[in-house]
C-alpha positions, 0 to 999 in steps of 0.5 A, spaced: 486 557 540 482 558 534 488 556 530 489 550 534 482 548 533 482 549 525 488 545 525 485 539 528 479 540 524 483 540 518 487 534 520 481 530 522 478 531 515 484 530 511 485 523 515 477 521 514 479 522 506 484 516 507 477 512 508 474 514 501 476 508 497 475 507 489 469 503 487 472 500 481 478 496 482 484 496 477 491 494 477 495 499 474 502 496 471 508 501 469 515 501 468 520 505 473 522 509 467 514 511 466 512 511 473 508 517 475 507 519 482 500 521 481 498 514 479 498 513 487 493 518 488 488 513 484 489 508 490 489 502 486 495 497 486 501 498 482 505 492 479 512 495 477 514 490 471 521 492 471 526 487 476 529 490 482 534 486 485 535 492 491 529 497 491 531 501 496 534 506 491 527 507 488 523 507 495 528 513 497 527 516 490 520 516 490 518 516 497 523 521 500 518 525 504 515 519 507 517 515 513 520 508 510 522 502 513 522 494 512 516 491 514 517 484 517 510 483 519 509 475 517 502 471 518 499 465 515 493 469 514 490 475 510 494 481 512 491 488 512 496 494 509 496 499 515 501 503 511 500 509 506 503 504 501 506 497 502 512 496 497 512 489 496 518 486 492 518 478 490 524 474 492 522 469 487 517 467 482 510 468 487 503 469 487 500 475 491 493 475 493 489 481 494 483 484 496 480 491 496 480 496 501 475 496 506 475 499 513 472 493 517 477 488 518 473 482 517 474 476 512 472 478 505 465 477 503 464 471 498 461 475 493 467 480 492 473 478 487 479 477 490 485 478 485 491 474 484 497 477 482 503 473 479 510 476 480 516 474 477 523 474 482 524 482 483 518 484 480 514 489 485 507 491 487 505 497 491 499 496 495 495 502 498 492 503 505 487 498 507 488 493 502 488 486 504 494 481 501 496 474 502 502 471 500 509 469 501 516 469 498 517 477 498 520 483 502 516 489 504 517 496 505 512 500 509 511 507 507 507 512 511 506 519 512 504 522 519 497 521 518 497 513 516 503 512 521 497 514 527 491 512 523 494 505 521 495 503 528 488 505 531 483 503 526 
């Protein structure tokens, strides 16, 4: 019984860590050959400058231990990423507007900065948990682990 209680406490603490967001925002840029998985731990958006006509192979390689599926959530408003990572690949030259991660689901504060990222056709963006985004003309893949798979749907 104590072991189950310890496991539950560890899962709760681990889940709470997902809601610790960086205070400073920076957009990381990388190429496929120089991409480092540890940069995902910084919880900052990552632009992949290489052109990926079919990102499935990269997604399978980089996120092999996660749940992966194409996300078809479409809205004409801000969407909050409820996945551990959201892999976005542009269908054509487009602009994606992003807003920092936060727990509440309200619209952004007028004093905060929104960021516009221009992607060329087939360029990609990895958006961390709880970041908001707005845009069109891209495909999305949701990447989850068991914690974000559960928490992303609850909060």
